[in-house]
C-alpha positions in Angstrom: 34.3 -29.1 3.4 34.6 -32.2 5.9 31.1 -32.7 5.5 30.9 -32.6 1.8 33.6 -35.3 1.6 31.8 -37.4 4.6 28.7 -37.2 2.4 30.5 -38.4 -0.8 33.2 -40.4 -0.2 34.8 -39.5 -3.1 37.8 -36.6 -3.1 36.6 -36.0 -6.7 33.0 -35.6 -6.1 33.4 -33.6 -3.3 35.9 -31.0 -4.7 33.4 -30.8 -7.5 30.7 -29.8 -5.1 32.8 -27.3 -3.4 33.9 -25.8 -6.8 37.5 -26.3 -6.1 40.2 -28.9 -7.5 40.9 -32.2 -5.4 44.9 -31.6 -4.4 43.6 -28.4 -2.1 40.8 -30.4 -0.8 43.1 -33.3 0.5 45.6 -30.5 1.7 43.0 -29.0 4.0 41.7 -32.4 5.4 45.4 -33.3 6.1 45.2 -30.3 7.8 42.3 -30.7 9.9 43.6 -34.2 11.0 46.8 -32.9 12.2 45.1 -29.5 14.3 42.6 -32.0 16.0 45.5 -34.5 16.4 43.3 -37.5 15.5 42.8 -39.5 11.8 39.4 -38.5 10.4 39.5 -41.0 7.1 41.2 -44.3 6.0 42.3 -44.2 2.8 42.9 -47.0 0.7 42.7 -48.4 -2.8 39.3 -49.2 -2.6 38.4 -46.0 -1.6 37.5 -43.5 1.6 36.0 -44.4 4.8 35.2 -42.7 7.8 37.3 -43.5 11.1 35.0 -43.5 14.1 36.4 -40.0 15.1 35.5 -39.0 11.6 31.9 -40.0 12.2 32.0 -38.4 15.4 33.1 -35.0 13.7 30.3 -35.2 11.2 27.7 -35.7 13.9 29.1 -32.9 15.8 29.7 -30.4 12.5 26.2 -31.1 11.5 24.4 -30.1 15.0 26.5 -27.0 14.8 25.4 -26.3 10.9 22.0 -26.7 11.8 22.3 -24.6 15.0 23.7 -21.8 13.1 21.0 -22.1 10.2 18.2 -21.3 13.0 20.1 -19.1 14.6 20.2 -16.9 11.4 16.8 -17.9 10.7 15.7 -16.3 13.9 17.8 -13.0 13.3 16.4 -12.2 9.9 13.0 -12.9 11.2 13.7 -10.8 14.3 14.6 -8.2 11.5 11.4 -8.5 9.9 9.2 -8.1 12.6 10.9 -5.1 14.6 10.7 -3.3 11.3 9.2 0.0 11.9 5.8 0.1 10.0 5.2 2.7 7.0 3.6 5.7 8.2 1.1 6.8 5.4 -1.1 9.8 5.1 -5.0 9.4 4.6 -7.0 12.0 2.9 -10.3 12.6 4.7 -11.8 12.4 1.3 -11.0 9.2 0.8 -13.1 5.9 1.2 -11.3 4.4 4.4 -13.0 0.7 3.4 -11.3 0.8 0.5 -7.8 1.3 1.9 -8.5 -1.2 4.8 -8.4 -3.8 2.0 -4.7 -2.8 0.9 -2.8 -4.3 3.7 -3.8 -8.0 3.3 -3.4 -7.5 -0.4 0.5 -6.0 0.2 0.8 -8.7 2.9 0.6 -11.5 0.6 3.9 -10.8 -0.6 5.5 -9.2 2.7 4.0 -10.9 5.3 5.8 -8.4 8.0 4.9 -5.5 6.4 2.9 -2.6 8.8 1.4 0.4 7.7 0.3 2.9 10.2 -2.3 5.0 8.3 -2.7 8.7 9.8 -6.3 10.3 8.6 -5.6 14.0 8.2 -6.0 16.8 5.2 -3.7 16.8 2.3 -2.5 19.7 3.0 -1.2 18.4 6.4 0.3 14.9 4.4 2.3 17.0 1.8 3.8 19.2 4.9 4.5 16.0 7.0 6.4 14.4 4.1 8.5 17.4 3.7 9.4 17.6 7.6 9.6 13.3 7.7 6.9 12.5 9.4 5.3 10.7 6.9 6.9 8.2 4.6 4.0 8.8 2.1 0.3 9.9 1.8 -2.9 9.4 -0.1 -4.0 12.6 -1.1 -6.6 14.1 -3.0 -5.9 16.1 -6.1 -5.4 18.6 -7.4 -3.4 19.8 -4.6 0.0 22.0 -4.0 2.9 19.5 -3.4 6.0 20.8 -4.1 8.7 18.8 -5.5 6.9 15.2 -4.4 6.2 12.4 -6.5 2.5 11.8 -7.3 1.1 8.6 -8.6 -2.5 8.8 -9.8 -4.6 5.6 -8.3 -8.2 6.1 -9.4 -10.9 9.2 -9.7 -13.9 9.7 -7.2 -16.5 11.8 -9.1 -18.6 14.4 -7.0 -22.3 13.7 -6.2 -24.9 16.0 -4.6 -26.0 15.2 -0.9 -29.9 16.5 -0.1 -32.3 16.3 2.3 -34.7 13.6 1.9 -37.8 16.0 1.4 -36.2 18.4 -1.0 -38.0 19.6 -3.8 -35.0 18.0 -6.4 -35.2 14.3 -4.4 -37.5 13.1 -6.8 -34.8 13.4 -9.9 -32.2 10.9 -10.8 -29.6 13.7 -11.8 -29.5 17.3 -11.2 -27.7 20.3 -12.6 -25.5 23.0 -10.3 -28.0 25.3 -12.0 -30.6 23.6 -10.0 -28.7 23.9 -6.8 -28.1 28.1 -7.4 -30.3 28.8 -4.6 -29.7 26.4 -1.8 -27.5 26.7 0.9 -24.0 24.6 0.1 -21.7 23.1 3.1 -18.3 23.9 1.5 -15.1 23.4 3.1 -12.2 26.7 3.9 -9.4 27.2 1.2 -7.0 26.7 3.6 -7.8 22.9 4.0 -6.5 22.4 0.5 -6.1 25.2 -2.1 -5.3 23.5 -5.1 -8.9 22.0 -5.1 -10.5 25.0 -3.5 -9.6 27.0 -6.4 -10.3 24.3 -9.2 -13.8 24.1 -7.9 -14.4 28.2 -7.6 -13.2 28.7 -11.3 -15.5 26.0 -12.6 -18.3 27.5 -10.5 -17.5 30.8 -11.9 -17.9 29.8 -15.3 -20.9 27.8 -14.7 -22.3 30.7 -12.7 -22.9 28.7 -9.8 -22.9 31.1 -6.6 -24.8 29.6 -3.9 -24.8 30.8 -0.2 -22.1 29.1 1.9 -21.9 27.7 5.4 -19.0 26.2 6.6 -18.1 22.4 5.9 -17.5 20.2 8.9 -14.7 17.7 8.5 -16.2 14.9 9.4 -19.0 13.4 6.6 -21.4 11.5 9.3 -21.4 15.5 10.9 -22.0 16.8 7.4 -25.0 14.5 7.0 -26.8 15.1 10.0 -26.5 18.8 9.3 -27.8 18.1 5.9 -30.8 16.1 7.3 -31.7 18.3 9.9 -30.6 22.2 8.7 -31.7 21.8 4.6 -28.3 22.7 3.3 -27.1 20.5 0.4 -23.4 19.3 0.0 -21.1 18.4 -2.4 -19.3 14.9 -1.8 -17.3 12.4 -3.2 -19.8 9.3 -4.8 -17.8 6.6 -2.9 -18.8 8.2 0.5 -22.5 7.6 -0.7 -22.1 4.2 1.6 -22.2 6.5 4.8 -26.1 6.2 4.8 -28.4 8.6 6.8 -32.0 8.1 6.7 -33.0 11.9 6.1 -30.4 12.3 3.4 -30.5 11.6 -0.3 -27.5 11.4 -2.9 -28.0 12.6 -6.4 -25.8 12.4 -9.6 -24.3 15.5 -11.1 -24.9 16.7 -14.7 -21.3 18.3 -14.6 -20.1 14.9 -13.2 -17.1 14.8 -15.9 -16.3 18.3 -14.3 -16.5 17.8 -10.6 -13.9 15.1 -9.3 -11.6 14.3 -7.2 -8.1 12.4 -8.1 -6.9 10.3 -5.4 -3.2 10.0 -5.5 0.2 8.6 -3.5 2.6 11.3 -2.7 6.3 10.5 -1.5 9.6 12.1 -1.8 11.9 11.7 -4.7 14.8 11.2 -2.8 13.3 8.0 -1.0 15.1 4.6 -0.7 13.1 2.8 1.5 12.7 -0.8 -0.3 9.4 -1.2 1.7 8.0 2.2 0.2 9.1 1.1 -3.2 7.1 -2.3 -2.7 4.0 0.0 -1.3 3.9 2.5 -4.8 4.6 -1.0 -7.0 1.8 -2.6 -5.3 -0.6 0.4 -4.8 -0.8 0.8 -8.4 -1.4 -2.6 -9.4 -4.0 -3.0 -7.0 -6.1 0.1 -8.1 -5.6 -0.7 -11.8 -7.0 -4.1 -10.9 -9.9 -2.8 -9.5 -10.6 -0.3 -12.3 -10.5 -3.2 -14.8 -12.7 -5.4 -12.7 -15.2 -2.2 -12.4 -15.2 -1.6 -16.3 -15.9 -5.6 -16.7 -18.7 -5.4 -14.2 -20.2 -2.2 -16.3 -19.6 -3.7 -19.7 -21.1 -7.2 -18.5 -23.9 -5.5 -17.1 -24.9 -3.4 -20.2 -24.8 -6.2 -22.5 -27.2 -7.6 -20.2 -29.6 -4.7 -20.2 -28.8 -4.7 -24.2 -27.3 -1.0 -23.9 
């Protein structure tokens, strides 16, 4: 109040800046002078001027306001930096490099955002969300999620991983029928009952019934076993970047039927504003990525005359 008057040296302008009328401002300045026991202003027909005591008060009050502003900034910065990170489950079938790009993308809007990714199966992540051990989870679908909300992010098609010297390695595309006599590394139903049942029903319809071996949870180990033991694997296309000199990857003819949908699962009752930002930005991130890939494919098709 007094600083506004000291800056304008005009009761009418100061009152307008403070969104009040002039009489209450004049009365409060007089009460301030009485409380301090000094005259702060010289009033005359020519206008208003600060007394030496008024100039000293302006200096002290300005320094005090600046100190309060800095304290407020430090307080809010402290709250931001001490905020607990979001704990997000990340399915073992998802490409970790893809999600490594997400945090910098989100931090453009919220520099203090931290995310702690927990690499684990979708089933465990869904269970941990219900137990409040996770804020949300990136899961493979179809999965049993009970009453959780699931936002679809992207689709990852399956391909076949073959030993380098396999009889089908020279083909560009392989059918499941071609693989019926092979030994397939395949996961256990308890790891993801929803996806397992979907695949089993599809295999039954396509009359695909190869011999099975337990699939290791680590894809690096899986590729080593395929190279050394001669079995085959059905893995997400995004994981082809895990190179192994003894393994080749081939597209499946049934590619439109064999895929994993990747989604973000979370509770309906979550009121966490940071989680709301994550949901919004994740959807935007993958939408932009899909659009970018579509543009690249369209450009490549034009270049090759397709």
